[in-house]
C-alpha positions as CSV (number, residue, x, y, z in Angstrom):
1,V,-5.3,-18.0,-0.7
2,P,-3.4,-15.6,1.6
3,W,-6.2,-13.0,1.5
4,A,-9.4,-11.9,-0.1
5,I,-11.7,-8.9,0.3
6,G,-15.4,-8.3,0.4
7,N,-17.8,-5.4,0.3
8,S,-21.4,-5.4,1.5
9,D,-22.7,-1.9,0.6
10,G,-21.2,-1.0,-2.8
11,N,-19.0,1.8,-1.4
12,A,-15.5,1.3,-2.7
13,D,-13.9,2.4,0.6
14,N,-15.8,0.0,2.7
15,F,-14.0,-3.3,2.0
16,W,-12.5,-5.6,4.6
17,W,-10.5,-8.8,4.6
18,L,-12.2,-12.2,4.4
19,G,-11.4,-15.6,5.9
20,F,-12.9,-19.0,6.6
21,D,-14.6,-20.3,9.7
22,A,-14.2,-23.8,11.1
23,N,-16.8,-25.1,8.6
24,G,-15.1,-23.6,5.6
25,N,-17.6,-20.7,5.2
26,V,-16.3,-17.3,4.0
27,I,-16.6,-14.7,6.8
28,R,-15.2,-11.3,7.7
29,N,-11.8,-12.0,9.2
30,G,-11.4,-9.9,12.3
31,N,-13.0,-6.5,13.1
32,R,-12.7,-3.2,11.3
33,T,-11.8,-1.5,14.6
34,N,-9.2,1.3,14.7
35,I,-6.1,0.4,16.6
36,D,-3.0,2.3,17.4
37,R,-0.2,1.6,14.9
38,N,2.1,0.5,17.7
39,N,-0.3,-2.1,18.9
40,M,-0.4,-4.0,15.5
41,Q,0.3,-7.7,15.9
42,P,1.6,-10.5,13.7
43,N,-1.2,-12.5,12.0
44,Q,-3.6,-9.5,12.5
45,N,-5.7,-7.9,9.9
46,A,-5.2,-4.4,11.1
47,Y,-7.1,-1.2,10.5
48,V,-5.3,2.0,11.4
49,N,-7.0,5.4,11.1
50,G,-4.3,7.8,12.3
51,N,-0.6,8.2,12.5
52,I,1.6,5.4,11.0
53,D,4.9,6.3,12.6
54,I,6.1,3.2,14.6
55,V,8.4,3.1,17.6
56,A,9.7,-0.4,16.6
57,D,9.6,-2.7,13.6
58,K,6.1,-4.2,13.2
59,E,4.5,-7.2,11.3
60,V,0.9,-7.7,10.4
61,N,-1.0,-10.1,8.2
62,S,-2.8,-7.4,6.2
63,L,-3.2,-3.6,6.7
64,L,-6.0,-1.2,5.8
65,L,-4.7,2.4,6.3
66,R,-6.9,5.5,6.6
67,D,-4.5,8.2,8.0
68,S,-6.7,11.3,7.7
69,S,-3.8,13.7,7.1
70,Q,-1.8,12.4,10.1
71,T,1.8,11.4,10.2
72,K,2.6,9.3,7.0
73,T,6.2,8.3,7.6
74,L,7.1,5.1,9.4
75,G,10.3,6.5,11.0
76,A,14.0,6.4,10.1
77,G,15.2,2.8,10.0
78,R,11.7,1.4,10.7
79,K,10.4,-1.7,8.9
80,L,6.8,-2.7,8.5
81,T,6.3,-6.3,7.3
82,I,3.0,-7.3,5.6
83,A,2.9,-11.1,5.7
84,S,0.0,-11.7,3.3
85,G,1.0,-9.0,0.8
86,A,-2.3,-7.2,1.1
87,L,-2.3,-3.4,1.8
88,G,-5.4,-1.2,1.5
89,L,-5.2,2.6,1.3
90,E,-8.7,4.0,2.0
91,A,-10.0,7.3,0.6
92,N,-7.8,10.2,-0.8
93,N,-5.5,10.9,2.2
94,P,-3.6,7.6,3.1
95,S,0.0,7.4,2.0
96,L,3.1,5.5,3.2
97,G,5.9,8.1,3.2
98,T,6.1,11.5,1.6
99,Q,8.1,13.2,-1.1
100,T,10.2,15.0,1.4
101,G,10.3,12.2,4.0
102,G,13.7,10.8,3.1
103,N,15.0,8.1,5.5
104,A,12.0,8.8,7.8
105,N,9.8,7.1,5.1
106,G,11.1,3.7,6.3
107,M,10.6,0.4,4.6
108,V,7.7,-1.9,3.8
109,V,8.4,-5.6,3.3
110,F,5.8,-7.8,1.6
111,S,6.4,-11.5,2.4
112,E,4.1,-12.5,-0.5
113,K,3.3,-10.8,-3.7
114,A,2.4,-7.2,-2.9
115,F,-1.2,-6.3,-3.8
116,V,-2.1,-2.7,-3.0
117,F,-5.8,-1.7,-3.0
118,A,-5.9,2.0,-3.8
119,T,-9.2,3.8,-3.4
120,A,-8.3,7.4,-4.1
121,S,-10.8,8.8,-6.6
122,S,-8.9,11.9,-7.6
123,D,-5.8,11.9,-9.8
124,S,-4.7,15.1,-8.1
125,Q,-4.8,13.4,-4.7
126,P,-3.7,9.8,-5.3
127,N,-2.7,7.4,-2.6
128,Q,1.1,7.5,-2.5
129,I,3.9,5.2,-1.5
130,W,7.3,6.7,-0.9
131,S,8.4,4.2,1.7
132,T,11.0,1.8,0.2
133,I,9.2,-1.4,-0.9
134,I,10.7,-4.9,-0.7
135,A,8.5,-7.1,-2.8
136,E,10.5,-10.1,-4.1
137,K,7.5,-11.8,-5.6
138,G,6.1,-8.9,-7.6
139,F,3.9,-5.9,-7.0
140,V,0.2,-5.4,-8.1
141,S,-1.6,-2.1,-8.1
142,G,-5.3,-3.0,-8.0
143,Y,-8.8,-2.1,-7.0
144,C,-10.4,1.1,-8.5
145,G,-8.3,4.0,-7.4
146,Q,-5.3,6.2,-8.1
147,L,-1.8,5.1,-6.8
148,L,1.4,7.0,-7.0
149,L,4.7,5.0,-6.5
150,A,7.9,7.0,-6.3
151,G,11.4,7.1,-4.8
152,D,13.8,4.1,-4.5
153,Q,11.7,1.1,-5.4
154,S,14.5,-1.1,-6.6
155,G,13.3,-3.8,-4.1
156,I,10.3,-4.6,-6.3
157,K,11.2,-7.7,-8.3
158,G,9.5,-9.6,-11.0
159,E,6.2,-8.4,-12.5
160,L,4.8,-4.9,-11.8
161,T,1.1,-5.2,-12.6
162,V,-1.7,-2.7,-12.9
163,N,-4.7,-4.9,-12.3
164,N,-7.2,-2.0,-12.1
165,G,-7.2,1.7,-11.5
166,T,-4.2,3.9,-12.4
167,L,-0.6,3.6,-11.3
168,Q,1.6,6.8,-11.6
169,L,5.3,6.3,-11.5
170,G,7.2,9.3,-10.0
171,S,6.2,12.5,-8.3
172,M,3.3,14.5,-9.6
173,D,5.5,17.6,-10.1
174,G,7.9,15.5,-12.2
175,T,11.0,16.1,-10.1
176,V,11.4,12.7,-8.5
177,A,11.4,9.5,-10.5
178,C,10.3,6.0,-9.4
179,Q,13.6,4.1,-9.3
180,L,13.0,0.5,-10.2
181,G,15.8,-2.1,-10.1
182,G,15.4,-3.2,-13.7
183,G,14.1,-6.5,-15.1
184,Q,10.5,-5.8,-14.2
185,R,7.7,-6.8,-16.6
186,L,5.1,-4.1,-16.8
187,A,1.5,-5.3,-17.2
188,G,-1.4,-2.9,-17.5
189,V,-1.6,0.9,-18.0
190,V,1.1,2.9,-16.2
191,A,1.1,6.7,-16.1
192,P,4.8,7.9,-16.5
193,Y,5.0,10.8,-14.0
194,G,8.7,10.2,-13.4
195,T,10.0,12.4,-16.3
196,P,10.4,16.1,-15.3
197,G,7.9,18.3,-17.1
198,S,5.8,15.5,-18.6
199,R,3.0,13.1,-17.7
């Protein structure tokens, strides 16, 4: 498997990526240590608690983001590749991009099927993704939280699945839709925020 998560204390926010040691035992894979976003490395399970704007294109294996009301846009023309497909958004603040970010929201490319672990507990403060997503192998909204997906998301192909929690399509104020490319199979419960004036 490209990734797995584990939790030792029952707190939904305190999960981390798992891996295998030389004897085939399941272990925590790497450390939950905050790093600067510009120091993220390929094959790394990265934990970033702070700004997410990057000065150059970056690749990680998996990313757990807790951005505590810091900069949420990647930067104009910037690309973040998540090789395993696993992205965690911890607590109510983390987002990739903003409603007004435009080109500065950048692009997130998932090499495998995208699986987003959203932990936001409030439907008025969901985790949000406005960065353009490229997910050729499908997109899964999972875990137990609230996730909002909006803007140009025509790069999501195949099945769009709500595995757990709630997925909201479009901005909360109803003014910006989630633009999918068509041909997706929707599985699970999706909240249609994308139609102005309705939820």
